[in-house]
Each structure stands twice: as structure tokens, then as C-alpha cells.
N, C-alpha and C positions, 0 to 999 in steps of 0.2 A: 454637626455635619457627619454624615456616615462615611467613614474612611475604610471600611472593610469591603472586600470584593471577592467573588468566587474566582475571577480571573484577573490577576494583577498585571500581566504582560499586555500592554495596550496594543501591540502589533498583532499578537495572536488573537486577542479579543476581537479586533476589527475584522481580521481575515475570517475567523470562524463564524462571526455574525453574518458576514456577506455570504459565505458558503451556505449557511442555514436557509437562506431565501430560495436557493435552488432546490432545497429539499422539500420546502413547503409549497412551492409553485413550480411544477414541472415544465412550464413554458419559459423559464428563465435560464440564463447561462451566466457564468462568471469568468471574467478576465481578471484573475487574482493579482497578477503582477501590477496591473494598473488600477485595480480596485473598481472595475466597471461591472455593474450588473445590467444585463440587457435582454431584450426579448428575442427568443430564438426565431429565426425566419420560418414562415409557414408558406404553403402553396398560395394561400390567399394574399399574404403580404407581398410575395414576390410577383404575383400576377397583377395585383392592383395596389401598388405602393401608396402610402399616405404620408403626410407630413410627419416627420420624426421630431419628437421633443425630448431634449436632454436636460436634466437638472442635476443637482448634487450639492455637495458642501462637506464640511467636516463631519466626521462620525460623532456619535454621542447624541444625535437628534432622532434616533430611531423611534418609529418606523421610517421617518424621513431619512434619506430620500430614496434609498434603494427599495424600501418597502412599498413604494408607489409605482414600481415598474410592473407593467402587466397590461393586458388588453384593456383599452378604454382609458388608460392612464399613461404614464411615462413610457417612452421607448427605451430609454437607458438612464442610468444614474451613475455618477462618478463620486466615489467617496475619498475623503482625505483622512488623515489621522484624526484623533479626537480633538474636536474644536479647531481644526486647521483645514484650510482650503486644499483641495487636490491640486496637483500641478497642472499647468496649462498643457503639458505634453499628454497627460492622462486624458484630459478632456478632448484634446485634438484627436487622440486615437479613438475615442468613443465616437466622435463625429465622422471621422473618415473611414473607420473600419468596422464599427459594431452596429450601425443602424442604416436603414435605407435612406438614400439621399436624393432619389429621383424627384420627389416633390418638395424638397427643401428641408431645412432643419431649423427648429426653434430652440435656442439655448437660453433657458430661463432659470435664473438662480435668484437667491435672496440677496438683499442689498447689504452686503458686507464687503469691505475693501478688498480683502484677499480673494473672495469669490468673484467680485466684479472684474478684477485684474486678470485672474487666471482663466475664468470662463470667457471673458471678453477677448483675451488673446487667442484662445482656441477658436472663437467665432471668426475672428479676422483671418486666421490661418485657413479655416474652412472656406471662407469667401475667396481667399487667394487661390485656393485649389479649384475654384470654379463651381462651388456648391452654393446654391441660393440659401442664405443663412440670415436669421434675425436674432438679435440678442436683447434681453430685457432683464433688469434687476428689480425684483419685486420688493416694495417697502409698504408696510401697513401699520407700523407701530406709532402710537401717539404718546407713549409714556415719556419719551424724551422729545420735548417740543422743538419748535423751529429755532428758538433762540440758542438752545444748547447744541442741537444737532448741526446747525449751520449748513455748510455746503455738503456735508455727508448725507443729509436727508434722512428719511425714515428707514429704520431697520426692518428687515423681514422677520416676522415672528409667526405665531399660530395661524392667523387668518390667511397668510399667503398660500396655504394649501388649497384654499377655495379657488384662488386664481389658477393654480396648476390644474386642479380637477376640471374646471370649466374649459380651459384652453385645450387640454388633452382630449376632452370629450368632443370638442369641435373637430380636432384633427382626426379622431376616430370616425367621425361622421362624414369625413371627406372634405372638410374645409381647406381652403388654400392657405399657404403660408402667410399671405398678407392678411387674410381674415383672422387667422389664429393670432398673429402678432397684434393686430388692432384690438381684438377682443381682450387679449391679455392686459393691454394698457387700460382699456375701459374698466375692466373688473377691478384692477388694482387701484384705479382712481376713485372707486366707489367703496373702498374698504378701509375700515379702521379697527385697530386692535390695541389692547393693553394687557400687560401681564402683571402678576403679583406673586411673590414667593416668600416663604418663611425662612429660607436658607439658601446659601450658595451650595454648589455641589463639589464633590471631590473627584478628580480625574484619576482613574486607575493608573498606577505606576508613578504617580507624583507623591512627593512628601506631604505629610499632614500639615495643614496650615498652622501658622502661629495663632494661638487662641485669642491673642489681643489684636489681630489684624482685622481689616474691614471685611475679610472673607467670612467672618463669623457674624451672622446677624443675631443681635441679642434676642433671647428667648421670647421676650414680650413684644417684639417688633416684627413687622411685615414690610418688605420692600416693594413699593409700587413702581411698576415700569421696568423691573429687572429683565435684562435680555436673556437670550438662550445660550450665552457663553459665559455666564456669571457677570455680565456687565451691569453696572449700577443703573438704577432707575431714576425716577424724579425725586423720590423722598421715601423715608421710612416712617411708619405709623404704628401706634398701638391701637388696634381696632378690632371690633367684633366683625363677623362675616357681613352682616347687613351694612355696617358702617363702611367696610372695605368696598363692597360692591357699589354702594352709593357714590363713593369717590371715583371708582373706575368708570362707571357709567357717565359721570359728569365729564371725565376726560374724553370720553368717546363722543358725547352728544351735545355738550353745552356750547351754544353758538357764541357765547360771550367770552369763551376762553380762546382768544385769538391766537395764542401760541400753539394750540393743539387742534383747532377746528379745521380739519381737512375736508370733511364731507358734510353737506347739509342733509341730515336725516330727521324727518318729522313723522308724526303719526299718520300722515297721508301716504307714506312710502311703504312699499313691500320690502321686507327686510329678512335676511337670513341671519340667524344667530348660531355661532359656533363657539363652543367652550372646549378648550384644549387642555389636557392634562400634561403638565411639564415632566411627568414620569413617576413621581413619588406620592401622588395623592391617591388614597384608596377609592375604589369604585363607590363605596358607601358615601364618602364625603363629596365625591364628584356629583352624586345625585343631589345632595343637599345644596351644593353650589349652583347647579343648573336651576333648581327650583327657586332659589333666592334671586338669581339674575332675572329669570323670566317674570317673577312677581314684580320686581321693581321696575322692569321695563314697562310692564302693563300699567302699574299703579302710578308711577312717577312721571313716565314719559308718554303714556298712552300708545305704546308700540307693542303690537302682538306679532311676533315673527311668523312668517309663513313656513319656515323650516327651522327646526331646532336640532342641531347636530352636536353631539357630545362624544368625546373619546380621546384617545391618546394618539396624536398625529405628529406633532413636532415637539420633541422633548429636549430637556437639558439633563441628559443622563437620568438620574432619579430625583430630579428637582422637585422640591416640596412646594409646588405652586401650580398656577393655572393661568390661562389667558382667556379673555373675552373678545370676540370679534363680531362686528356687524357689517354685513354686506348689503348695500342699497341696490336693489334690482332695477335695471334700466333696460329699455328696448335695445337689442343688439342690432336690429335692422337686417338680420340674417335669414329671416323667414321662419316658417313653421318648423317646429322641432328643434330650433336652435336658439331659444331664449336662454338667458342665464340660468333660470330655474330648471328648464328641461335638460340642459347640459350638466348641471350639478346633479340631477337625479339619474342621469344615464348610468347604466351598469358599468362596473370596472372590476377586473380580476386582479386586484392588487391587495396583498395581505394587510397593508397598512390602512386601507380605506374602510372605515367602520360604519358608514351610513347605510344601513341595511333596509330602511323603510322605502318602499317603492312609491312612485308618483301617484299611482292609483289610490294608494292608502291615504296619502295626504289629502287628495282631492275628493275622497269619498265623503258621504254624510256621516260625520263622526260625532253627531250630537246625541245619539241614542245611548241609553244605559240599560243594563240588565239588572232587574230586581225581582228575581223569581225564586227567592229563598224559600225553602221548605223546612220549617222547624219540625223536628221529629215529634215534638209534643203536640203540634197542631195538625200534623199530617193524618194521624189516626188515633182517636181517643180509645181508651181501654175501659173495660168493665171492672177493673180493680179499684176499689175505693179505699180511702184513708181519711182519718179525722185530722184535718189540717191544723187545728189548734194544738192537738196533742203532739202531732209530728213536729210542729214548730217548737213547742216547749222542749221536747226531747233533743232535737237538733241544737237548740240554743244552749242547753246544758253541756252538750259535748263540745260545741264550738267555744263556749266561754272557758271551758277547762283547757282547751288547746291554746287559746290566746294567753291564758294565765301562765302556762309553762313555757312560753316562747323564750324567756331568758335562759332556761335550762337547756332547751334544744339548741339554741344559738351557741351556748357555751360548749356543748358537746361537739357541735359541727365545726366550731372554730379550731378544736383540737384535732379532729379526725377528718375534716373536710375543708370546704371553702367558706364556711360561716354563714351561708345564706339560707339554710334549711328552715330554721326557726322563723325568720322573717317571712319567707315564702308561705309557710303554713299559716302564720298569723294574718298575712295579707289576704289569703284566700278565705279564711274563717270570717274575718271582718266583712268582706265583700258579700259572702253568703248571708250573714246576719242582716246586713243592710237590705239585700234583695228580699228576704223573707218578711221584713218589716214594712215593705212597700206594697200596698194594694192587697187585694183578696188572694187567698191561697186556694188552689184547686183541690177538689175532693178526689179527682182522678190521680191515682198513685203514680202513673207514668208521667202525667203532666207535672206533678209535684217535683219529681226527680229532674225532669227536663228543665224546670225553672232554675235549678241549681247548676246544671251542666255548663251553660255558657259563662256563668260567673266564674267558675273554676278555670275554664279555658282562658278567660281574659285577664284573670288577676293572679294566677299562680304560674310562675315560670320555672325554668330549670327542670331537672329530671323528675322531681316529686310532682310538679305541676302536670307534666305529661302523663305520668302514671295514674294520678288521680283522675285526670280527664278521660283517659282511655277506660279506666275502670267504671266510671260513672256512666259513660256512654254505653258500655257493655251492660251495665246494670239495667238501663232502660230496655235494652233488647231482652235481657233475662226476665224482666217483669212481663214483657209482652208474651214470652213463651209460656207464662203461667196463666195467661188470660184465656179462659175457656169460652168466653162469650156470654157468660152469665154473671150478673153483678154479684160480687162478693168482696168482703173486707180482706185486706192484706194482713195475714197473720205470720207468726214466726216460721212455719214451714214454707210459706210462699217466699218470704224474704230469704230464707236459707237456700232454697232452690235457685232463686234469681242470683244471689251472691255467688253460688257455686258456678253458675254459668258465666258470670262476669269474671271470676278468677281464671277460668279456662281460657277466656278470650284474652285476658291480660298476658297469659303465658305465651301467646303467639308473638308478643312484642318485647318480652324480656326473658332472658334465660334464668333469672333469679329464682331460687327455691330456698326453703328454710335451710339454714346453715351457711348461707352466703353472706350473712350480716347485712341485710337490707330490710326494708319495711315488710317484706314477705314473711319475715320471722314473727311478725305480729299478726299480719293479715290472714295467713293460712291457718294458724291455730284457731283464730276467731271463727272463720267460716266452717272449718271442720267440726269444731265443738258445737256451733249453732246447728249444723246439719244433723249431728248425732243426738243432741239433747233438746233443741228448740228453746234453750234457756240463754237469754242474752247475757245475764250476769255471769254465768259460767263461761260463756264464750269470751267475755271481756277479761275475765281472770286468766284464761288461757293465752290471750293476746299479751297481757302484761308479763306472764311467765316467759313467753317466747321472746319478748323484748329484753327481759333481764338476761336471758341466755346469750344475747349478742355481745355482752360485755367480755366474754371469754373467747369469742370467735375470731378467727383470722379472716380478714376481708377478702372476698373473691371477686367482687364487682364494685364499681363506683370509685370515686376519687380517693377513698380511704386506702385503696390498694397501694398508692404511691405517695401519699401525703404523710409526713411525719414518721416517727419511729414507733413501732408497736409497743416497745417497752414503756412508752410514756402513757399508754392508755389501756393496754390489754388487762382485762380483769376489773377495770374501773369505769370505763366509759361505754354506754350502750350505743347502738347505732341510732343516730339522731332521727332518721325517718321512722324507724320502728317505734322509738320512744314517743314521738309525737302522735303516731297513729293509735298506740295503746291508750294514751291519755284521752284522745278523742272518743275512743270506744268505751273507755271507763266512764267518761262523763255521760255518754248516752245511756249506758246501763244504769247508772245511778239515778237517772230521772224516771225510770220505769217503775 
């Protein structure tokens, strides 16, 4: 459990977070004393008032709820302290003094006891003041079934944001309070959600939990059905993501689970899928989760959602979990432009709403693909010729040498770097050898080098991989520069000129020069010597001498600058990249 925070004062944290919304959305204002974020009145809103919708709840669920205030979404949101409902008085002030009331007010919160009581009391006070008001508590969770939830009913979790979005869009479109209220109930009645989390969260300002308490979820376990306030779910499991998703979808869709079967959803229905980040899952992992859920929905349930929405909507601070929601679309009976899907797609100026894909994009013909790749080797053949068998033999000798010295390069890089240089070079060398051994090799020198380029790009990662890929791509261009249009064999002068051009191109992407303790300490002497002598063996000897000199150099670039102590390696360990390169070049020269 992460117990470190940049702001430990929970009051200051909530106040400053609410204030930030007025900085990112100029149409909002803040009643700090009552923690109300509301839309500033405009000429249009005063001239043609619409139904106002108020929501809110405890802080710690950001961007919910204040992050959903804005045109097309909430009119106002009232925040409590972290994981605690705002007071009824604060909600009453929002209803009576911070939003238009001419067309009525919808007060819609999530189904939690404190929120129901305080927002409900405010709704009654608004009614008593003569304002047409409707109240509804949204519940969508199935993680805690009927038997356990009893009279409390379903909790409001991630999918409830879909209810708010659709209801608010109808209000923005001019719907009456009765229409907005009825639609809110209809959408909530067609919605199911379940969450899962690897850990409870720590609230800023509170003491660290007892490591032996239930607040600490064992490392190997995941809690299914965890609520957004650290509430326990249905059970804990040790499971892979596919196993976890299978269980979650069964809770959402299995008609035989009478404890949790709230909505009949079949392959015949149009469904919206929402995957909500509880706050602490990386975007990378969220992408993997979305893909897994979508695949299992299609494969195991024959359901292909008409909309897939993923993002951070309703959080549990930095909760290491996510929720999956399915909304079954039904006819609203409200006419053109006011279907559930159209209202969901309607634009909203709220910083917390992350569904940026327009309706027209979803409805367009999205079956086409673009496959217009132009490989540089195919685009324009050259007149430069090469003996492919000899080239293969020479390259093989160099690559075999490089593979053989991988343990040395890895040892060097373990001391002065992150230990991956040798493995990366070996992986690239093995891939190139495999490519050269498959099929006929071209006699066109440009096409021959182009056969190697994508292999290096796809199999060598890290800095070395990028440098080699840039250099080889530039070498192709350098060879083209030597193509006069007349057929001729590539000799040492042509290779030297092409390599010189390639080195100049590489210099546009790295500031490294000889003396910086990089592979340039071997590469530059090789190319310079080859250009001056046209003798590959002398050039390879110069590369080795340059690599040897790196043993006594102070690093100016790369990870060696800040890894380890120079006293451990200075005068003893060469630069791993330079050493690997000179071995490759030495192997090439030895085969000539």
C-alpha cells in the first residue's frame, strides 16, 4: 500500500484540487466554503434555462464528481472530505443558490448511505422551498450480490458515470425534469458493473495501516468486487488477468447467477462497454485490460460492444484496480437525437470526461485498412552490384565473432551500464544470420543492405539498436549517392564513401564523437581509415585501437555517466558498444 503523498493535509488537498478545476475550465466557479463547483451563468443559460443536475460525494474519486461539471454534463457538484459525504447543508446551498432552478433540479448521487441521506435531505429542502426537484441514487455494482447487500441494494461504482452522462446530455438538449428523471432510472436499470483491485488505498492524513489487517491484500491475491471506498468485495483470488476477467464477466452476464443477475444481456443486444481505472493502473496496463475484456466478451459471450470507453472516471484515490461496466441500450421513447447512444456521444465540456471519439467516427465504414508500405529496397533498384555469396560469407564471419564475444560485452556492460548491450548485439546478429540464410540473396547492393535493415530494427532494442538502425538506413542512402546509373561492382572506395555519408547522417541524431566513450570511438576510426587507405584490415585495426582507448576515457554520454564508480573500471573496462563493434569489424576483415 502506497502511504507516501505529496500533500498530506487532506483539507488543503481537497480545497486545492477543487480550485484547480476553475483553472482548467474557465466556465466553472468554486464556492470553497461549501466545496461546490458550479457552472458560471451565461447569457444563454439565463435566457433559456434548462434542468439543472447536481451530483457529488466524498472526495478521493476524482475526476468524479466535480470534474464532470461543465456544459453538456453536471451543473454543479458538491464535494465532501475524502471518502465522506458532503453535508446536507452544502448540497442545499448548491440547489438553492448555485444553479438555475426555473426548469427544476435533478439531484442524482451514487448509492451510498451517507450520500443518500444528505443529498436526499437537500432534495426535500429544495422541494419545500418550492423548487421542482427529483432525487435518485444510482447503483450498478454486482460484486456484492443481493444476499449480502440486502436492503442496501447495489452500490454505485464506475458504470454510474454513464447514467450521469446520458441524463445530463438530455438536460442539455432541453429535456424536461420528468424526462431526465425517468431516463436516469431507465439507464441505471440496464447497467451492471464489477470492480477488482490488487490493493486497498491509503487516505492522506491517516496513519499507516496495520500490516496484518485486512486492509493489506496479500501480494498474490486480487479482491473481486472491491468498492470505491476500500469496501470488501465478494472474494479474493489468485488469478491471471484472463482468469480474473472471466470471473468478472460471469458476474456481469451469467443468467444462472441469481444473486447477481440484474440485467438480461445477450448477443442480440446493443451494449456499451466502459472500463474504469480506479486511479493507480498505468495506461499501458489499462490498454491490455481493455483488449482482454473485449476479446472475452466477443469470444465467450458473442457480444461486440457498439461503444468501448476506457479511462479514469471514478477512482479510489490511486487504487490499483479497475471496473468493467456493461450498459444495455434500450429505446428511450424520446425521439430523434435522444437515444441512449446519441446522448452518450453528445459533446461535453468537462475535464473528467475522456470519451473523445465522435458518433460519426463510430458509425463510419471502419472496415478498411491501409497497406501501402514502400520498402526502400523495392522502391528503386540500384546499378551497384555485389557478390551475394561472398557478402554472406564475410558478414557471417563478422556476426559469428560478435555472437562469440557476447559474454565479454555483457560482462563489461554489467559493470559500466545496465547489462543489456551484449544480449542486444547477439540478438541482432542471430536475427541477421537467420535472414541471410533464408531465400535467395540479391545482387543489388542496396537491396542486400535493405534486407538487413528491418531485421536490425525489429530485433535490436535500446540505444545500440537505434544507432545501428539509423546508420544502416543512412548507409542505403549513402550507397544510392554512389549510383551513377551504370552497372558496377561495389568496391572499397564506394563502401568508404557510403559509410562516410552514413556517419554524417548519424551525427544528426547523436552528439557522440570519439573521446566520449561510445561506439563512435571504434566506428569513426574505421571509416576514416577505410576512406584514407581503402584497406579493410587496416580500418578494422584502427577500430580496435579506438575501442582499447575507451578503457581510460571518462564517459560523457550514456548510462556509464551515472552508473557505478569510475575507480572500479577506469583503465580496465572498454566501452561495451565500441568493443562489440570492433569485434564485428575484425571478424569482417578476417574473412577478406
